[in-house]
C-alpha positions in Angstrom: 3.3 4.0 -14.9 2.5 0.5 -16.1 3.4 -1.3 -19.4 4.6 0.9 -22.2 4.2 -1.9 -24.7 2.3 -5.1 -24.1 4.7 -7.3 -22.1 3.5 -10.4 -24.0 4.8 -9.0 -27.3 8.3 -9.1 -28.7 10.3 -5.9 -28.5 10.2 -4.0 -31.7 13.9 -3.6 -32.3 15.5 -7.0 -32.0 14.2 -10.5 -32.9 17.4 -12.5 -32.6 20.9 -12.0 -31.1 23.7 -10.4 -33.0 26.9 -12.2 -32.4 30.5 -10.9 -32.8 33.4 -13.3 -32.4 37.0 -12.1 -32.4 40.4 -13.5 -32.8 42.1 -14.1 -29.5 44.1 -11.6 -27.6 46.7 -12.6 -25.1 44.9 -13.2 -21.8 47.4 -11.9 -19.3 50.6 -9.9 -19.3 51.4 -6.6 -20.8 49.1 -5.0 -23.4 49.9 -6.2 -26.9 49.3 -3.9 -29.8 46.2 -5.0 -31.7 44.3 -3.8 -34.7 41.6 -2.7 -32.3 44.0 -0.3 -30.7 45.4 1.3 -33.9 42.3 1.3 -36.2 40.4 4.6 -36.1 37.3 4.2 -34.0 33.8 4.4 -35.5 31.1 6.6 -34.0 27.3 6.9 -33.9 26.7 3.3 -35.0 23.3 1.6 -35.1 22.8 -0.9 -32.3 23.3 -3.8 -34.7 26.4 -2.3 -36.2 27.9 -1.5 -32.8 27.4 -5.1 -31.6 29.1 -6.4 -34.7 32.1 -4.0 -34.2 33.0 -5.5 -30.8 36.3 -7.3 -30.6 36.8 -10.0 -27.9 39.0 -13.0 -27.2 38.2 -16.2 -29.2 35.2 -18.1 -27.9 33.3 -15.1 -26.6 30.3 -13.5 -28.1 28.3 -10.3 -27.7 24.6 -10.3 -27.8 22.5 -7.1 -28.2 19.8 -7.7 -25.6 17.9 -4.4 -26.0 18.4 -1.0 -27.6 16.8 2.3 -28.4 13.9 3.1 -28.4 13.2 0.3 -25.9 15.9 1.6 -23.5 17.6 5.0 -23.5 19.9 6.8 -21.0 20.6 3.7 -19.0 22.5 4.8 -15.9 22.1 1.9 -13.5 20.8 -1.7 -13.5 20.2 -4.7 -11.2 18.9 -8.2 -11.4 16.1 -9.8 -9.4 15.8 -13.4 -8.2 14.2 -14.4 -11.5 17.2 -13.2 -13.5 15.2 -10.2 -14.9 17.1 -7.0 -15.6 15.9 -3.8 -14.0 17.2 -0.6 -15.7 17.1 3.0 -14.6 16.8 5.6 -17.3 18.2 9.0 -16.4 16.5 11.7 -18.5 17.1 14.5 -15.9 20.9 14.2 -16.0 23.0 16.5 -15.9 20.6 18.7 -13.9 17.9 18.0 -11.5 14.6 19.3 -13.0 11.5 20.6 -11.3 9.6 17.6 -10.0 6.6 18.1 -12.3 9.0 17.8 -15.2 10.8 14.7 -14.0 10.8 11.8 -16.5 13.4 9.3 -15.1 12.0 5.8 -15.0 12.7 2.2 -14.2 12.2 -0.6 -16.7 12.1 -4.4 -16.3 13.5 -6.6 -19.1 13.1 -10.3 -19.4 14.4 -12.9 -21.9 11.6 -15.5 -22.0 13.1 -17.5 -24.9 16.6 -18.2 -23.6 18.3 -16.6 -26.7 19.8 -13.7 -24.8 17.5 -11.1 -26.3 14.9 -9.3 -24.1 11.4 -9.9 -25.5 9.4 -8.6 -22.5 9.6 -5.0 -21.3 7.6 -3.4 -18.5 7.7 0.2 -17.2 7.8 -0.2 -13.4 7.7 3.5 -12.4 8.3 6.9 -14.0 8.5 10.5 -12.9 11.7 10.1 -10.9 14.3 12.9 -10.8 18.1 12.7 -11.2 18.2 8.9 -10.7 21.7 7.5 -10.4 21.5 4.2 -8.4 19.3 1.1 -8.4 19.1 -2.2 -6.6 16.3 -4.7 -6.1 15.5 -6.6 -2.9 13.4 -7.0 0.3 10.1 -6.6 -1.6 11.0 -3.5 -3.4 13.5 -1.3 -5.2 16.2 0.9 -3.6 16.6 4.0 -5.7 19.3 6.7 -5.5 18.0 10.1 -6.8 19.7 13.0 -5.0 18.8 14.4 -2.5 17.1 11.1 -1.5 17.6 7.4 -1.2 14.2 5.8 -1.7 12.5 2.5 -1.2 9.7 1.7 -3.6 7.7 -1.4 -2.6 6.6 -3.8 -5.3 3.0 -4.9 -5.4 2.9 -8.6 -4.8 2.3 -10.6 -8.0 2.6 -7.4 -10.1 5.4 -5.4 -11.6 4.2 -2.1 -10.3 4.7 -0.1 -7.1 2.6 -1.0 -4.1 2.8 2.6 -2.9 4.6 5.9 -3.3 8.4 6.0 -2.9 9.5 6.1 0.8 12.5 8.4 1.6 14.9 6.3 3.6 17.7 8.9 3.7 18.1 12.5 2.6 20.9 14.9 2.4 22.5 13.5 -0.7 23.9 16.5 -2.5 24.3 17.0 -6.3 26.7 19.9 -6.7 28.4 17.7 -9.3 25.7 15.5 -10.8 28.1 12.8 -12.1 29.4 12.2 -8.6 26.2 11.5 -6.7 25.3 8.2 -5.0 25.8 5.5 -7.6 26.4 1.8 -8.6 24.5 0.1 -5.8 25.7 -3.4 -4.9 24.6 -5.9 -2.3 27.5 -6.8 -0.1 28.2 -10.3 1.1 27.2 -9.2 4.6 23.7 -8.3 3.6 24.2 -4.5 3.5 23.5 -2.3 0.4 26.7 -0.6 -0.7 27.2 2.4 -3.0 29.8 4.8 -4.2 30.0 8.6 -4.0 32.3 11.2 -5.6 34.6 13.9 -4.2 33.1 17.1 -5.7 29.6 16.5 -4.3 29.3 17.3 -0.6 26.5 15.2 1.2 25.3 15.2 4.7 23.3 12.0 4.9 20.7 11.0 7.5 17.1 10.0 8.1 14.6 12.7 7.2 14.5 15.3 9.9 17.6 14.1 11.6 19.9 16.8 13.1 23.5 17.2 12.0 24.7 15.3 15.0 22.9 12.2 13.6 24.1 12.6 10.0 27.3 11.5 8.2 29.3 13.8 5.9 30.4 12.2 2.7 32.2 13.6 -0.4 34.3 10.6 -1.6 34.2 6.9 -0.7 32.0 3.9 -0.2 28.9 3.8 2.0 26.5 1.1 3.1 22.9 0.9 4.3 21.3 -2.0 6.2 17.9 -2.8 4.6 16.4 -4.3 7.8 18.0 -2.3 10.6 17.9 0.9 8.5 21.3 2.0 9.6 23.6 4.1 7.4 27.4 4.1 7.6 30.4 5.5 5.6 32.3 2.3 5.0 35.6 3.9 3.8 36.5 7.5 2.9 38.5 8.9 0.0 39.5 8.3 -3.6 38.0 10.5 -6.3 34.8 9.7 -8.3 34.3 5.9 -7.9 31.5 4.6 -10.1 31.8 0.8 -9.6 32.3 -1.6 -6.7 32.4 -5.3 -6.4 33.5 -7.9 -3.8 35.9 -10.7 -4.6 35.6 -14.4 -3.5 36.8 -13.5 0.0 34.5 -10.5 0.3 37.1 -7.9 -0.3 35.7 -4.6 -1.6 37.3 -3.3 -4.8 36.4 0.0 -6.5 37.5 1.8 -9.6 37.9 5.5 -9.8 38.7 8.3 -12.2 41.5 10.9 -12.7 43.7 9.8 -9.8 44.9 6.2 -9.5 42.0 4.0 -10.7 41.9 1.0 -8.3 41.4 0.7 -4.6 41.0 -2.2 -2.1 38.8 -0.7 0.6 38.8 -1.9 4.2 36.1 -1.0 6.7 37.2 2.3 8.4 39.9 3.0 5.9 40.9 6.4 4.7 42.4 6.7 1.1 44.2 9.2 -1.0 41.9 11.9 -2.5 41.6 13.8 -5.7 40.8 16.9 -3.8 40.0 18.3 -0.3 40.9 17.0 3.1 39.7 13.9 5.0 36.8 14.8 7.4 39.0 13.7 10.3 41.4 16.7 10.7 43.8 14.4 12.6 44.4 12.2 9.5 46.9 13.9 7.2 47.8 13.3 3.6 50.8 11.0 4.5 48.4 8.9 6.6 46.1 8.0 3.7 46.2 4.5 2.0 47.2 4.4 -1.6 46.0 2.7 -4.8 46.6 -1.1 -5.3 47.4 -0.5 -9.0 51.0 -0.7 -10.1 50.1 1.1 -13.3 47.9 3.8 -14.9 45.6 3.5 -17.9 46.7 6.9 -19.2 49.7 9.2 -19.6 50.1 13.0 -19.1 47.2 15.4 -19.0 43.9 13.8 -20.0 42.5 17.1 -21.1 45.2 17.3 -23.7 44.3 15.7 -27.1 47.9 14.5 -27.7 48.1 12.8 -24.3 44.7 11.2 -24.8 45.7 9.8 -28.2 49.0 8.4 -26.7 47.2 6.5 -23.9 45.9 3.7 -26.1 48.7 1.3 -25.3 48.3 1.9 -21.6 44.6 1.2 -21.4 42.8 4.1 -23.0 42.4 6.9 -20.6 41.7 8.1 -17.0 37.9 7.7 -16.9 36.4 4.5 -15.7 32.9 3.2 -15.0 31.7 -0.1 -13.6 33.5 -2.8 -11.7 33.1 -6.6 -12.1 35.2 -9.2 -10.3 34.4 -12.2 -12.5 33.1 -15.2 -10.4 30.5 -16.6 -12.8 32.1 -20.0 -13.3 31.3 -20.2 -17.1 34.2 -18.3 -18.6 37.6 -19.9 -18.9 39.2 -20.4 -15.4 41.9 -17.9 -16.2 39.4 -15.1 -15.9 38.1 -16.0 -12.5 38.9 -13.3 -9.9 40.1 -10.8 -12.6 38.9 -7.2 -12.3 37.0 -5.7 -15.2 36.1 -2.0 -15.7 35.0 0.1 -18.6 37.5 2.6 -19.9 35.3 5.4 -21.2 37.9 7.3 -23.2 39.5 4.1 -24.4 36.2 2.5 -25.6 37.2 -0.8 -24.1 37.0 -3.0 -21.0 40.2 -2.9 -19.1 41.2 -6.1 -17.2 43.5 -5.8 -14.1 45.0 -8.9 -12.3 45.1 -8.8 -8.5 48.0 -10.4 -6.7 47.9 -10.9 -2.9 50.3 -8.6 -1.0 50.2 -8.7 2.8 46.8 -7.7 4.0 45.8 -6.5 0.5 46.8 -6.6 -3.1 48.9 -5.2 -5.9 47.0 -5.1 -9.2 48.8 -5.6 -12.6 47.5 -4.6 -16.0 46.3 -7.6 -17.9 45.4 -7.5 -21.6 42.4 -5.3 -22.3 39.4 -7.6 -22.6 36.9 -6.0 -25.0 37.4 -3.4 -27.6 34.1 -1.7 -28.7 35.8 0.0 -31.6 33.3 2.8 -31.3 34.0 6.0 -29.4 30.4 6.6 -28.6 30.3 3.5 -26.5 29.9 4.4 -22.8 29.5 1.3 -20.7 28.3 2.3 -17.2 28.3 -0.9 -15.3 28.7 -4.7 -15.6 27.1 -7.6 -13.7 27.2 -11.4 -14.1 24.0 -13.4 -14.4 22.7 -16.9 -13.4 24.7 -18.5 -16.2 28.0 -16.7 -15.6 27.5 -14.4 -18.7 27.9 -10.7 -18.1 25.4 -7.9 -18.8 26.5 -4.4 -19.6 24.5 -1.2 -19.9 25.7 1.3 -22.5 24.8 5.0 -22.1 26.0 5.5 -25.8 26.7 9.2 -26.5 29.2 11.2 -28.4 30.1 13.1 -25.2 32.7 11.0 -23.3 32.9 13.3 -20.2 30.5 15.0 -17.9 28.8 18.2 -19.0 26.4 20.6 -17.3 24.7 21.5 -20.6 21.5 19.5 -20.7 21.0 20.3 -24.4 24.3 18.6 -25.2 23.2 15.2 -24.0 21.8 12.8 -26.7 18.6 11.4 -25.1 17.8 9.0 -27.9 20.4 6.2 -27.3 20.9 3.3 -25.0 21.8 -0.4 -25.2 22.0 -3.5 -23.0 24.6 -6.1 -24.1 25.6 -9.5 -22.9 29.1 -11.1 -23.1 29.1 -14.9 -22.9 31.5 -17.7 -23.5 30.4 -20.6 -25.7 26.9 -21.2 -26.9 25.0 -22.2 -23.8 21.4 -21.0 -23.9 20.2 -18.8 -21.1 18.7 -20.6 -18.0 15.3 -19.7 -16.7 15.5 -19.3 -12.9 13.3 -18.3 -10.0 14.9 -18.5 -6.6 11.7 -17.3 -5.0 10.1 -20.8 -5.4 13.0 -22.6 -3.7 12.8 -23.8 -0.1 15.1 -22.4 2.5 17.1 -25.6 2.5 17.6 -25.3 -1.3 18.7 -21.7 -0.9 21.2 -22.8 1.8 22.5 -25.5 -0.5 23.3 -22.9 -3.1 26.0 -21.4 -0.8 28.2 -24.1 -2.3 27.7 -22.8 -5.8 30.8 -21.4 -7.6 28.5 -19.0 -9.6 28.4 -15.8 -7.5 24.9 -14.9 -8.8 23.5 -18.2 -7.5 25.1 -18.0 -4.1 24.6 -14.3 -3.5 21.0 -14.2 -4.6 20.2 -17.3 -2.6 21.8 -15.7 0.4 19.8 -12.5 0.0 16.6 -14.5 -0.5 17.3 -16.2 2.9 17.9 -12.8 4.5 14.7 -11.5 3.0 12.6 -14.4 4.3 14.1 -14.4 7.8 14.2 -10.6 8.2 17.4 -11.1 10.2 15.5 -13.0 12.9 17.3 -16.3 12.4 16.8 -19.2 10.0 15.1 -22.4 11.1 17.1 -24.9 13.2 17.5 -27.2 10.3 18.8 -24.5 7.9 21.1 -23.1 10.6 22.7 -26.5 11.1 23.0 -26.9 7.3 24.8 -23.6 7.0 27.0 -24.4 10.0 28.1 -27.7 8.4 29.2 -25.8 5.3 30.9 -23.0 7.3 32.9 -25.4 9.4 33.5 -28.4 7.1 33.3 -27.6 3.4 36.7 -28.1 1.8 36.3 -25.0 -0.4 37.1 -21.8 1.5 34.7 -19.6 -0.5 31.8 -22.0 0.2 32.6 -21.7 4.0 32.5 -17.9 3.6 29.2 -18.0 1.7 27.7 -20.0 4.6 29.2 -17.7 7.2 27.8 -14.6 5.4 24.4 -16.4 5.2 24.5 -17.1 9.0 25.3 -13.5 9.7 22.8 -11.9 7.3 19.9 -14.1 8.6 20.7 -13.4 12.2 21.6 -17.1 12.8 25.2 -16.6 13.9 25.2 -17.0 17.7 28.2 -15.8 19.7 29.2 -19.2 21.0 29.5 -20.4 17.4 31.3 -17.2 16.3 33.9 -17.6 19.0 34.6 -21.1 17.7 34.9 -19.8 14.1 37.6 -17.4 15.4 39.8 -20.5 15.5 39.0 -21.6 11.9 42.0 -22.6 9.8 40.7 -20.1 7.1 42.1 -16.6 7.7 39.2 -15.1 5.9 36.6 -17.0 8.0 38.4 -15.7 11.1 38.5 -12.2 9.7 34.8 -12.1 8.7 33.8 -13.5 12.0 35.5 -10.6 13.7 33.5 -8.2 11.5 30.3 -10.0 12.3 30.9 -9.8 16.0 31.5 -6.0 15.8 28.6 -5.1 13.6 26.6 -3.7 16.5 29.7 -1.8 17.8 29.2 -3.5 21.1 31.2 -6.8 21.2 31.1 -8.8 24.4 33.9 -9.1 26.9 34.6 -12.6 25.6 34.9 -11.4 22.0 37.2 -8.5 23.0 39.5 -10.8 24.9 39.6 -13.1 21.9 40.5 -10.2 19.6 43.3 -9.1 21.9 44.8 -12.6 21.9 44.5 -12.8 18.1 46.1 -9.3 17.7 49.1 -10.7 19.5 49.4 -14.1 18.0 47.4 -14.6 14.7 49.8 -15.1 11.8 47.4 -13.6 9.2 47.8 -9.9 8.1 44.2 -10.2 6.8 43.0 -11.0 10.4 45.0 -8.1 11.7 43.4 -5.8 9.1 40.0 -6.8 10.3 41.0 -6.4 13.9 42.1 -2.8 13.1 38.7 -2.2 11.5 36.9 -3.7 14.4 38.9 -1.7 17.0 37.5 1.5 15.4 34.0 0.3 16.2 34.8 -0.1 20.0 35.1 2.2 22.9 38.6 3.4 23.8 38.7 1.1 26.8 37.7 -2.0 24.7 40.2 -1.3 22.0 43.2 -0.7 24.2 44.5 -4.2 24.6 43.9 -4.9 20.9 45.9 -1.9 19.6 48.7 -2.5 22.1 49.2 -5.9 20.5 48.8 -4.7 16.9 51.3 -1.9 17.1 53.9 -4.3 18.4 53.7 -6.4 15.2 56.9 -5.1 13.6 56.4 -7.5 10.6 53.6 -5.1 9.5 55.8 -2.1 9.0 55.8 -2.3 5.2 52.3 -3.7 4.7 50.2 -1.6 2.3 47.3 -1.1 4.8 48.2 -2.1 8.4 50.3 0.9 9.6 47.5 3.2 8.4 44.7 1.1 9.8 46.5 0.8 13.2 46.8 4.6 13.3 43.1 5.1 12.6 42.4 2.8 15.6 44.9 4.6 17.9 44.2 8.2 16.8 41.3 9.0 19.1 43.0 7.3 22.0 46.1 9.5 21.4 43.9 12.6 21.4 41.8 11.7 24.4 44.3 9.9 26.6 47.9 11.1 25.9 49.3 9.2 28.8 48.0 5.9 27.5 49.2 6.8 24.0 52.7 7.5 25.5 52.7 4.0 26.9 51.9 2.7 23.4 55.0 4.4 22.0 57.2 2.1 24.1 55.4 -0.9 22.5 55.3 0.3 18.9 57.6 -1.5 16.5 56.4 0.3 13.4 58.6 3.4 12.9 56.1 5.6 11.0 53.3 4.7 13.3 55.5 5.9 16.2 56.0 9.1 14.4 52.3 9.5 13.7 51.2 8.8 17.3 53.8 11.3 18.5 52.5 14.0 16.1 48.9 13.3 17.2 49.8 13.5 20.9 51.5 16.8 20.5 49.0 18.4 18.1 46.7 19.6 20.8 43.7 18.9 18.5 40.5 17.6 20.0 39.4 14.0 19.4 37.1 13.8 16.4 33.7 12.3 17.0 
């Protein structure tokens, strides 16, 4: 524990950035053949050579920020309010080791000179075991290391723990150690989100909690509230997601492996699975929501060498890691809102282009963004910084897929890279010194790092007990009057996260001209699972009359968080919306809201059949009514 090397000294490996500029590729459209696709890939390159080998569109540069021996086995990373990069090193993987042999650790890196290269390195903690997830906030570090989710408090004014790790949740399984809890991300609503894979079977709850107070999870997206200390499964299904991000409207997008690679996840949604059955036995395979991708990044059998080699023109292969929806405001505008994920087998960053479709999206394959030209490259995650540049952690290993052989893993490698556009020097930043009014003002920033970190800083200071009257009024002005929709959403999320959104105000925001403001206000009012009578009445009216499929999606999510009596009027109106019959999400989400009612109150469900104008929903409700199955908890 402590500083491995004097934090005031330069790191031993790098003294200046290594830049690599590439001729431009086509930004959008189908994948054009390039030299990067057809040239044989290098392998086992030195950090400097690997950085030089990277190909990118014109105007972009890659900087090697840190490399072995200063960082090795990087599996997760996060940034604090000062723009420092916290990296988790996973030496236990692929097997949990006896605790007295555990060597996993967390490092803190800082660029004090503004040249993109880390020159200060601190060991925050070591001796962790099977670490797989990391986020910073609320005076400490949230760490995923199955079977536990920990909180490690940070000693004020020092980069070391203020006490031993606290177990927040246990029951995280590790039958498959590359599908454990991973890629933590602060959501716009102030919850900590994370992914989980299909072949690991967890039963998550507070230490000592009985099964009745635990949540089963073996594929999907979960969330944890840092103040209320509440755990929820946000959405269930997919395969082995290892990356999540939220777009400018707060929509959760994950990437996955083996099966279709891209999903838009709605709260309470159930999605197609690589294996196994949904935990609700009354939700069948034909009632699971599909991928948003209209393409695949591979062909054939990805365990067949010929099929792997023929997948180059499609994106490189079936295995993905990391998800970034670019919202950094420093890259060319064409990249804003694009979806970036690493293709492990393809040694490149895929870029998908989302297009709105009803309540969700369809995603098209854009031109691949970065070619590493090095088959050992294993980017695990991506994150934009205070300047809109993008950090990436590289596991860097000749093994491209999971193994259970600990001896096969190369422990000696690891890199942190940064992709930037132009030659702007890095900005020194410290949001902790800003006033609450200054933090509130940053909700109008178009750089997601600035607005998101400022919002979390406000949440940390208020502890969810409400901001000052002046700051609340400031946020309300933005939420109600700012001409930019994303700014209004930022302010709404800040009001919600700080506990400053009063019901009277929320009921007014349900009439906002912005469909996403209306939608997120619905979610805010239902967070406690006990909306007021006024809110429920407003929801029922919106279900019948609101023109937005996004609003109806959020109403279907909200209905699942209500009693059967509360949701009845809402679902009656929703199932009558015949225009939603072909929406990619709504028939499914309506069924999830109706299903327990159909099981517990068949007579009421029969009445719903006379109102339903969505044919497959009528079929599903009938099947549920006649199944004789009990209503799931």
